[in-house]
C-alpha positions in Angstrom: 188.6 275.4 43.2 184.9 276.2 43.3 183.2 275.9 46.6 181.9 272.4 47.5 178.3 271.5 47.0 176.6 271.4 50.4 174.0 268.7 51.0 172.0 269.2 54.2 171.2 265.8 55.8 168.3 265.9 58.2 165.5 263.8 59.7 163.7 263.4 63.0 165.0 261.1 65.8 165.1 257.4 65.0 164.7 257.9 61.2 168.2 256.5 60.4 170.1 259.7 59.8 173.3 258.6 61.4 173.4 255.3 59.4 172.7 257.2 56.2 175.4 259.8 57.0 177.9 257.0 57.5 177.1 255.8 53.9 178.2 259.2 52.6 181.4 258.9 54.6 182.0 255.5 53.1 181.9 257.2 49.7 184.7 259.6 50.8 182.4 262.6 51.3 183.3 264.8 54.3 180.6 265.1 56.9 180.0 267.8 59.4 177.8 266.5 62.2 175.9 269.0 64.4 175.6 266.5 67.3 179.3 265.8 67.2 180.0 269.5 67.2 177.9 269.9 70.4 179.8 267.0 72.0 183.1 268.8 71.3 181.7 272.1 72.6 180.5 270.4 75.8 183.7 268.4 76.4 186.6 269.5 78.7 188.0 272.7 77.3 185.1 273.0 74.9 183.8 276.4 73.8 180.4 276.1 75.5 181.7 275.0 79.0 182.4 278.5 80.4 179.1 280.1 79.2 177.1 277.0 80.3 178.8 277.1 83.8 177.6 280.7 84.2 174.0 279.8 83.3 173.7 276.3 84.7 176.6 275.6 87.1 174.9 272.4 88.3 175.4 270.9 84.8 179.2 271.0 84.9 181.1 267.8 85.9 184.9 267.4 85.7 185.2 270.5 83.6 182.7 269.4 81.0 179.0 269.9 80.4 176.9 266.9 81.5 174.2 266.2 78.8 172.5 263.9 81.3 172.1 266.7 83.8 171.0 269.1 81.1 168.3 266.6 80.1 167.1 266.6 83.7 167.1 270.4 83.8 165.1 270.7 80.6 162.6 268.1 81.9 162.0 270.2 85.1 162.2 273.6 83.4 160.8 273.9 79.9 162.2 277.4 79.6 165.8 276.1 80.1 165.9 274.8 76.6 165.8 278.2 75.0 168.6 279.4 77.3 170.8 276.4 76.4 170.1 276.9 72.7 171.0 280.6 73.0 174.5 279.6 74.2 175.1 276.6 71.9 173.6 277.5 68.5 176.0 280.4 67.7 178.9 278.2 68.7 177.7 275.3 66.5 177.2 277.7 63.6 180.8 278.9 64.0 182.0 275.3 64.1 180.2 274.6 60.8 181.8 277.7 59.2 185.2 276.5 60.3 184.5 273.1 58.7 183.5 274.7 55.5 186.6 276.9 55.4 188.8 273.8 55.5 186.7 271.8 53.0 188.7 270.6 49.9 186.1 268.1 48.4 183.7 268.9 45.6 180.8 267.9 47.9 180.2 267.9 51.7 177.3 266.7 53.8 176.1 268.9 56.7 174.2 266.7 59.2 171.8 269.1 60.9 168.9 267.4 62.8 166.9 270.6 63.2 167.7 272.0 59.7 164.1 272.8 58.9 163.1 273.8 62.4 165.9 276.4 62.6 165.3 277.6 59.0 168.7 276.7 57.7 167.7 275.8 54.2 169.5 278.8 52.7 172.8 277.5 54.2 172.8 274.4 52.0 172.4 273.8 48.2 170.0 270.9 48.6 168.5 268.8 51.4 168.1 265.1 52.0 165.4 264.1 54.4 165.8 260.6 56.0 162.5 259.2 57.0 160.7 256.0 58.1 157.2 255.0 59.2 156.2 256.4 62.7 155.9 252.9 64.2 159.5 252.0 63.1 160.8 255.4 64.4 159.2 254.8 67.8 160.6 251.3 68.1 164.1 252.4 67.1 164.1 255.2 69.6 162.7 253.3 72.6 165.2 250.6 72.0 168.0 253.1 72.9 169.5 252.8 76.4 168.0 255.3 78.8 165.2 256.5 76.5 161.8 256.9 78.0 158.3 257.7 76.5 158.5 261.1 78.3 161.9 262.0 76.8 160.8 260.9 73.4 157.7 263.1 73.7 159.9 266.1 74.6 162.1 265.5 71.6 159.3 265.1 69.2 157.6 268.2 70.5 160.7 270.2 69.3 160.8 268.5 65.9 158.7 269.5 62.9 156.3 266.7 61.9 157.7 264.4 59.2 154.9 265.3 56.8 155.9 269.0 56.9 159.6 268.1 56.4 158.7 266.0 53.3 157.1 269.1 51.8 160.3 271.1 52.3 163.0 268.5 51.4 164.7 268.5 48.0 165.4 264.7 48.2 163.8 262.0 50.4 165.0 258.5 51.4 163.0 256.0 53.4 165.3 253.8 55.6 163.4 250.6 55.5 166.2 248.5 54.0 169.9 249.0 54.5 171.0 247.9 51.0 168.3 250.0 49.3 169.3 253.1 51.3 173.0 252.5 50.5 172.1 252.2 46.8 170.0 255.4 47.0 172.9 257.3 48.6 175.3 256.2 45.9 172.9 257.1 43.1 172.2 260.5 44.7 175.9 261.3 44.9 176.3 260.4 41.3 173.3 262.5 40.3 174.4 265.6 42.3 177.9 265.5 41.0 176.7 265.3 37.4 174.1 268.0 37.9 176.5 270.4 39.6 179.8 269.7 37.8 
């Protein structure tokens, strides 16, 4: 079997990426999710717990890494983010490689929020940018439990502006309407399978 076609799914916070990813899953396409990989690595017995305990022992609770405490650490110490990423990014990349090694489908979706920021375009065959107007993005994010204006500003500062992502993306979908987005995803899958058969 030839290797699966790798579609990189990306988009800034609040753009509808998780919802769009679920639409691919509904079509039977395996998805690797970077955020879920981090959750596994931070969980009890996860691959990042030991290294994180050595660097930020205050972030360990019940044998797992507390994302809430890490968020507080990053807010107080902007340099902490780089240290955290130095621990987590190589482990996330390894998790992605393990997923690919076990892939048996003709297509997979790699859900990578910082795909463009971390210059990972060469690790996928095409990219799909999920986007929405800034006003809708902001409303969606601030509706989330525990989200504040300050935390949103911190996240957005790390993410490439949407306009720049649009220039880099192979495919783009605006998530204004659920049914329209679902139809786009189905059409894109059909197109990619035909183009890369």
